[in-house]
N, C-alpha and C positions, 0 to 999 in steps of 0.2 A: 261246593260242587260234589254232586252224588253220582258217582260212576259205578256201573255194574256190567257184567258179562250175561248173556242169556242165548239160549238156543234160538236159532232162527226158525220162526213158522211162517206160515202162509201169509199172515197179515203183515209181516216184517219185510218180506222178501224183497218187495219194490224199493223200499226205503234203503235196503242194504245195497243193491245193485245201482242205486242213484248215487251212492257217495263218489266224491270226486278227490282226485290226488291234484297237486300243483302240475302244471304242464310239464315242467322238467322232470317230475317223478313218474310220469306215466309209463315210461318204459321199465320200470323197477319191477312191477306186479302185473300179472295176469288179470283180468277184470275180475271183480267180486262175483259175477254170474257165472263165469268160467270156473271160478275156485269152489263155488258153492256145488255145481255140477261134480267136479272132481272128488269133492268129500263124500258124495253119494256113493260112491264105489267102494268104500272101505268102512268096516265098522271100527276101525281104530283111529278114524279121522274125525274131528270135532270142530265145528263151525261155530262162531259165536259172533253176534251183534255186540257192539260196544254202545252202552247207552249212557248219556249225561241227562239226568233228570228224566223228562218225558221225550227226548229224541235220540235217534240212532246217530251216532257220529263217528262210527268206525266198525271195522271188521277184522276178525282175526280167525286163524285157523291152525291147528296143531293135531300131530298125528303121533302114535306110539309104533314102535318097531314091529316088524311083522314076523321075524325069524329069529332064530336062536341066537345068531351075530348080533343083532340090534335090539332084543327085547327089553333091554334095560335103558334104551334111549328113547327120546321124545324130540321131534322136530316142530319148532314152531314154524309153520310152513308158510303163512301169510300173517301180516300185521300192518294194517293201515288206520290212519286217523284221516277223516274228511278235512281237505284243505282249510275249510272255514273254522276248524277247530283244532288246528295245530297250533303249537306252542302254548297251549293253555294248561298244561298239566294233565290232560286227559290221556296222553300215551302213557305217562309215568303210572298214572293210578290204575289204568287197564293192564299194563304190564305186571304190577304188584298183584292184581286179581289172577291174572293168567298164571303166573308163577306159582301161587297159593293153590290153584286149581289142578296143576299138573303135579304138585308136591304132593297133593292128596291121593294120587295113584302111587301108592308106595313103591311099585315097580320100577319106576323111573329113577335112575341114578345120573344121567347126562341128559341136559337139555341142549340142543343144537339150534342154530339160526343162520341163514344166510342174508346177506345184504350187499347192496352195490358200495364198492370202496370209495366211492366219492360222496357217499351219504353220510356227512358227518354228524346230522343229528341223530340218526339212527346208531351210528357207532357210539355216540354220547350215551344215549338211552340205554342201549345193551351193557355197555360197559358198566355203567351205575348200578346194573344187577348183577355184576360178576362175570359177565361173559368174557372171554379171552379168545382172541385171534389164534386159530389152530393151522389155518392155510387158506388155500384159494380153490374155487371151483373152476372147471373148465371155462365157464362162461366169464370168468374174472370176479365174480362175487367173493366176498371174504365168507369164510367158514368160522364161525366162533361158537363156543360152548361152556357151559357152565356146568361143574360137578356138584351134584347135590349131596 
């Protein structure tokens, strides 16, 4: 299985926004079209398509801190794998690539991520990469981070 991350261009846009989550996961993330639009307002935000072979199978987005207080932090803002490709190892492969891409930006010292407390698969994946729970958001999502 060959997985890669790539910037989203005009040719890929519709494939990315057509990706689907399982029905019980739909409330966990905003739509990909909303996320891509949101990322366009910040030069510190990076949207990526997750490719497996010649197919787009997922979407992720991360951003770096904007001010003095969080300039050494990075937030994994979105991370999703299409329902048809979940539980195939693609999420793990994509997270490996994402962590390497973030670490290449030498300024990042802490990576943070939020996820639904009931999303056991997400917790398992993020724990595998060293993320530790540090609190909860106002909406009940778990806040986890890893120190680089």
